[in-house]
C-alpha positions in Angstrom: 25.5 19.0 -17.7 27.3 17.6 -14.7 26.3 14.2 -13.3 25.3 15.8 -10.0 22.8 18.1 -11.8 21.6 15.6 -14.4 20.5 13.2 -11.7 17.7 15.7 -10.9 16.7 15.7 -14.6 16.2 11.9 -14.2 14.0 12.6 -11.1 11.9 15.2 -13.0 11.5 12.9 -16.1 10.7 10.0 -13.8 8.0 12.0 -12.0 6.4 13.1 -15.3 6.5 9.5 -16.7 5.0 8.1 -13.6 2.3 10.7 -13.4 1.0 10.2 -16.9 1.3 6.4 -16.9 -0.4 5.9 -13.6 -2.9 8.6 -14.4 -3.8 6.9 -17.6 -4.3 3.6 -15.9 -6.2 5.1 -13.0 -8.6 6.9 -15.3 -10.6 3.7 -15.0 -12.0 4.4 -11.6 -13.3 7.8 -12.9 -14.8 6.1 -16.0 -16.1 3.1 -14.1 -19.8 4.2 -13.8 -19.9 5.9 -17.3 -18.7 2.8 -18.9 -21.1 0.6 -17.0 -24.0 2.9 -17.7 -23.2 3.2 -21.4 -22.6 -0.5 -22.1 -24.7 -2.3 -19.5 -21.6 -4.1 -18.2 -21.6 -4.7 -14.4 -19.4 -2.8 -11.9 -17.8 -6.0 -11.0 -17.1 -6.8 -14.7 -15.5 -3.5 -15.4 -13.6 -3.5 -12.1 -12.2 -6.9 -13.0 -10.3 -5.2 -15.9 -8.3 -3.4 -13.3 -7.7 -6.6 -11.3 -6.3 -8.2 -14.5 -4.2 -5.1 -15.1 -2.7 -5.3 -11.6 -1.9 -9.0 -12.1 -0.3 -8.3 -15.4 1.6 -5.3 -14.0 2.8 -7.5 -11.2 4.2 -10.2 -13.5 5.4 -7.6 -15.9 7.3 -5.6 -13.2 9.8 -8.4 -12.5 10.2 -9.1 -16.3 10.7 -5.4 -17.3 12.8 -4.8 -14.2 15.1 -7.7 -15.0 15.3 -6.5 -18.7 16.3 -3.0 -17.5 19.3 -4.6 -15.7 20.4 -6.0 -19.0 19.6 -3.3 -21.6 19.1 -0.1 -19.5 16.2 1.8 -18.2 15.7 4.1 -21.2 15.0 1.4 -23.7 12.5 -0.3 -21.4 10.7 2.9 -20.4 10.5 4.1 -24.0 9.0 0.8 -25.1 6.5 0.9 -22.3 5.5 4.5 -23.3 4.8 3.6 -26.9 2.9 0.4 -25.9 0.8 2.3 -23.4 -0.3 4.9 -25.9 -1.2 2.2 -28.5 -3.0 0.1 -25.8 -5.3 3.0 -24.8 -6.2 3.8 -28.4 -7.1 0.1 -28.9 -9.1 0.1 -25.7 -11.3 3.0 -26.9 -12.6 0.6 -29.6 -13.3 -2.4 -27.3 -16.5 -4.1 -28.6 -17.3 -6.3 -25.6 -16.6 -6.6 -21.9 -14.2 -9.5 -22.5 -12.2 -7.5 -25.1 -12.2 -4.5 -22.7 -10.9 -6.7 -19.8 -8.2 -8.2 -22.0 -7.0 -5.0 -23.6 -7.0 -3.0 -20.4 -5.8 -5.9 -18.2 -3.0 -7.3 -20.5 -1.8 -4.4 -22.6 -2.4 -1.3 -20.3 -1.3 -3.2 -17.2 1.7 -4.7 -19.0 2.9 -1.4 -20.5 2.5 0.5 -17.2 4.7 -2.1 -15.6 7.6 -1.0 -17.8 7.6 2.4 -16.1 7.8 1.9 -12.3 10.4 -0.7 -11.5 13.0 0.4 -14.2 12.6 4.1 -13.1 12.9 3.4 -9.4 16.0 1.1 -10.0 17.5 3.8 -12.1 17.0 6.6 -9.7 18.3 4.7 -6.7 21.5 4.2 -8.6 22.0 7.9 -9.2 21.9 8.8 -5.5 24.1 7.8 -2.6 22.8 10.7 -0.4 19.2 12.0 -0.4 18.2 8.7 -1.9 14.9 8.6 0.1 14.0 12.1 -1.0 14.9 11.4 -4.7 12.8 8.3 -4.8 10.0 10.0 -3.0 10.0 12.8 -5.6 9.7 10.4 -8.4 6.9 8.7 -6.6 5.3 12.1 -5.9 5.1 12.5 -9.7 3.0 9.4 -9.8 1.0 10.8 -6.9 0.1 13.8 -9.1 -2.1 11.7 -11.3 -5.2 12.0 -9.1 -4.8 15.8 -9.3 -4.1 16.0 -13.0 -5.1 13.0 -15.1 -8.2 12.1 -13.0 -9.8 15.5 -13.2 -9.0 15.6 -16.9 -10.7 12.3 -17.4 -13.7 13.5 -15.4 -13.9 16.7 -17.4 -13.6 14.9 -20.7 -16.2 12.2 -19.9 -18.7 14.9 -18.9 -18.8 16.1 -22.5 -17.4 13.2 -24.4 -18.1 9.5 -24.5 -15.8 7.3 -22.5 -14.4 6.0 -25.8 -13.4 9.5 -27.0 -12.0 10.2 -23.6 -9.7 7.2 -23.7 -8.5 8.2 -27.2 -7.6 11.7 -26.1 -5.7 10.3 -23.1 -3.8 8.0 -25.5 -2.7 11.0 -27.5 -1.6 12.8 -24.4 0.4 9.7 -23.2 2.3 9.7 -26.5 2.9 13.4 -26.5 4.3 13.6 -23.0 5.9 10.2 -22.2 7.9 9.4 -25.3 10.0 12.6 -25.1 10.4 12.2 -21.3 11.6 8.6 -21.8 14.5 9.8 -24.0 15.9 11.8 -21.0 16.4 8.6 -18.9 20.0 7.5 -18.5 21.5 4.6 -16.6 23.4 5.3 -13.4 27.0 6.2 -14.0 28.2 3.6 -11.4 26.9 0.9 -13.7 29.8 1.8 -16.0 31.9 -0.2 -13.5 31.0 -3.5 -12.1 27.6 -2.4 -10.8 28.2 -3.6 -7.3 28.1 -1.7 -4.0 30.8 -0.9 -1.5 33.1 -4.0 -1.3 33.0 -3.7 2.4 29.3 -4.6 2.4 28.5 -8.2 3.0 26.1 -8.3 0.1 28.6 -7.0 -2.5 29.3 -10.4 -3.9 25.7 -11.7 -3.6 24.4 -13.7 -6.5 20.8 -13.3 -7.8 20.0 -16.8 -6.5 21.2 -15.9 -3.0 19.3 -12.6 -3.1 15.9 -14.1 -4.0 16.2 -16.8 -1.4 17.2 -14.4 1.4 14.8 -13.7 4.3 15.3 -10.0 3.5 14.0 -10.4 0.0 11.0 -12.6 1.0 10.0 -10.2 3.8 10.2 -7.2 1.6 8.1 -8.9 -1.1 5.5 -10.1 1.4 5.2 -6.7 3.2 4.6 -4.9 -0.1 1.9 -7.4 -1.0 -0.1 -6.8 2.1 0.6 -3.1 2.1 -0.8 -2.7 -1.4 -3.7 -5.0 -0.6 -4.5 -2.6 2.2 -5.0 0.5 0.0 -6.0 -1.0 -3.3 -9.7 -1.3 -2.6 -10.1 2.2 -1.0 -8.1 3.8 -3.8 -10.1 2.2 -6.6 -13.5 2.4 -5.1 -13.3 5.9 -3.5 -15.2 7.6 -6.3 -17.8 4.9 -6.6 -18.2 4.8 -2.8 -18.7 8.5 -2.6 -21.3 8.5 -5.4 -23.2 5.7 -3.7 -23.4 8.0 -0.6 -25.1 10.6 -2.7 -22.1 12.8 -3.7 -22.1 14.0 -7.4 -19.4 12.5 -9.7 -17.4 15.7 -10.1 -17.3 16.2 -6.3 -16.4 12.6 -5.8 -13.5 12.9 -8.2 -12.3 15.9 -6.1 -12.1 13.5 -3.1 -9.8 11.3 -5.2 -7.8 14.3 -6.2 -7.4 15.4 -2.5 -6.2 12.0 -1.7 -3.5 12.4 -4.3 -2.6 15.9 -3.1 -2.2 14.6 0.5 -0.2 11.7 -1.0 2.2 14.3 -2.5 2.9 15.7 0.9 3.2 12.2 2.4 5.8 11.2 -0.1 7.9 14.3 0.6 7.6 14.0 4.4 8.3 10.3 4.4 11.2 10.8 2.1 12.8 13.3 4.4 12.1 11.2 7.4 13.5 8.1 5.7 16.8 9.9 5.1 16.9 11.2 8.7 15.5 8.3 10.7 16.1 5.3 8.4 13.7 3.9 5.8 12.9 0.7 7.7 11.8 2.5 10.9 9.7 4.9 9.0 8.1 2.2 6.9 7.1 0.1 9.9 5.5 3.0 11.7 3.7 4.1 8.5 2.2 0.7 7.9 0.6 0.6 11.3 -0.9 4.1 10.8 -2.1 3.1 7.3 -4.1 0.1 8.7 -5.8 2.4 11.1 -6.4 5.1 8.5 -8.3 2.6 6.3 -11.1 2.6 8.9 -11.5 6.4 8.6 -13.7 5.9 5.5 -16.3 3.8 7.5 -18.1 6.8 9.1 -17.7 9.0 6.0 -21.0 10.2 4.4 -20.8 13.9 3.6 -18.2 15.6 1.4 -16.3 17.0 4.5 -15.9 13.6 6.2 -14.7 12.1 2.9 -12.2 14.9 2.5 -10.8 14.2 6.0 -10.6 10.4 5.4 -9.0 10.9 2.0 -6.4 13.3 3.3 -5.3 11.0 6.1 -5.3 7.8 4.1 -3.6 9.4 1.0 -0.9 11.0 3.1 0.0 7.7 4.8 -0.2 5.1 2.0 1.6 7.3 -0.5 4.3 8.1 2.0 5.3 4.5 2.7 5.4 3.3 -0.9 8.8 4.8 -2.1 10.6 3.4 1.0 10.5 -0.2 -0.4 12.9 0.9 -3.2 15.2 2.6 -0.7 15.3 -0.5 1.5 16.0 -2.6 -1.5 19.0 -0.4 -2.5 20.3 -0.5 1.0 20.4 -4.3 1.1 21.0 -5.5 -2.5 23.6 -4.7 -5.2 22.8 -2.1 -7.8 23.4 -4.5 -10.6 20.2 -6.4 -9.7 18.1 -3.4 -8.6 15.7 -3.9 -11.6 15.1 -7.5 -10.5 14.7 -6.8 -6.8 12.5 -3.7 -7.2 10.6 -5.4 -9.9 9.9 -8.4 -7.6 8.7 -6.0 -4.9 6.5 -4.2 -7.4 5.2 -7.6 -8.6 4.1 -8.4 -5.1 2.6 -4.9 -4.8 0.8 -5.4 -8.0 -0.7 -8.7 -6.9 -1.8 -6.9 -3.7 -3.3 -4.1 -5.7 -5.2 -6.7 -7.8 -7.3 -7.8 -4.8 -9.0 -4.4 -4.2 -10.9 -3.8 -7.4 -12.5 -7.2 -7.8 -13.1 -7.8 -4.0 -14.6 -4.3 -3.7 -16.8 -4.9 -6.7 -18.0 -8.2 -5.3 -18.7 -6.6 -1.9 -20.7 -3.8 -3.5 -22.7 -6.1 -5.9 -23.3 -8.7 -3.2 -23.9 -6.5 -0.1 -25.0 -3.2 -1.6 -22.3 -1.3 0.2 -18.5 -0.9 0.8 -18.2 -1.1 4.6 -16.7 -4.6 4.7 -14.1 -3.5 2.1 -12.5 -1.1 4.7 -12.6 -3.7 7.4 -10.7 -6.1 5.2 -8.2 -3.3 4.3 -7.5 -2.8 8.0 -6.8 -6.5 8.5 -4.4 -6.6 5.5 -2.7 -3.5 6.9 -2.0 -5.1 10.3 -0.6 -8.1 8.4 1.8 -5.8 6.5 2.9 -4.1 9.8 3.6 -7.4 11.5 5.6 -8.8 8.6 7.7 -5.6 8.3 8.7 -5.9 12.0 10.6 -9.1 11.2 12.9 -7.4 8.6 16.6 -7.3 9.6 19.1 -5.7 7.2 22.1 -7.6 6.0 25.0 -7.2 8.4 27.7 -4.8 7.3 31.3 -5.9 7.5 34.2 -3.5 7.9 36.6 -3.2 5.0 39.7 -5.4 5.4 42.9 -3.4 6.0 45.6 -3.5 3.3 48.5 -5.7 4.0 51.9 -4.1 4.2 
């Protein structure tokens, strides 16, 4: 198969890997109340496992991303797939809340980190044109998780224990992710020196220069506040809807609709990024995301929840792939794993705030209203930081001497 065709195989494999990995991790919001009811563990305690997972995923992203720069994306993604399946199987046997928090937080979070950054770095290297679309399609696969894995988890836990549900999900992870990981290949351009066009100012950039640059720091900070904006609403959507009197299966459908809207958002934002520029689309999207977080405040019935989820899911999912595109436009391919991994690390730390803060708000105040106000504030912060981003200047290639 030609390189131009095989790059779409990479996109398809990446979408499947992301869908199953993120779906397995985000089965916890669906299982949150069944676990708490069966074990007597608090909502805050179980939610804290997700917070630990996001922190681990954050730290793991830069480690796995840097490793993929050295040994290639396939080896890293394959290792993460095997580890994720084993972690979920062990999690199904957790004897205590602490064990659950450690198993989910350290192992599930750490293994999931091996998927995102290496895949995104790999895909950006396969595309010079249609890069925003390609990255968005991989991200769209991840966005399919609420429409596939989450309903599956809800269906399973309705007739099985949460422990049996996790064991079945572990088997599914192994069956789907390991073969897909074998399809991943490193970008052909890395067979050379791994750098970008010599006419670009950043071609000879060192890693030390990259991580100290304002562009790197702004990209990282923006991703942190962006993910802090949507982490709480994502994680607590099902629990919030149930607290408003909506049955669990219907509440999960809200989560699924959010994912469906996110699929459309990724595709639309990917096309807009290729046409209008990734930075311009990202900044606009961050402002709308902040405002969309407030749409959950008046939601009470199923219809209003659907409307809020559709708007919020479309926006937050749309902006996320653009970070990888901006990274590729400003940093050499040879360090894409590191740069995207660092951005994902910041995003993971931002995502870590939502589950625990939302749980504390619910346990302390008996409701989720202040969670969405806080999400709005974080979203405005992301928007303001992104406004300061200035791409590296491009220099014209030097003419050859006679």
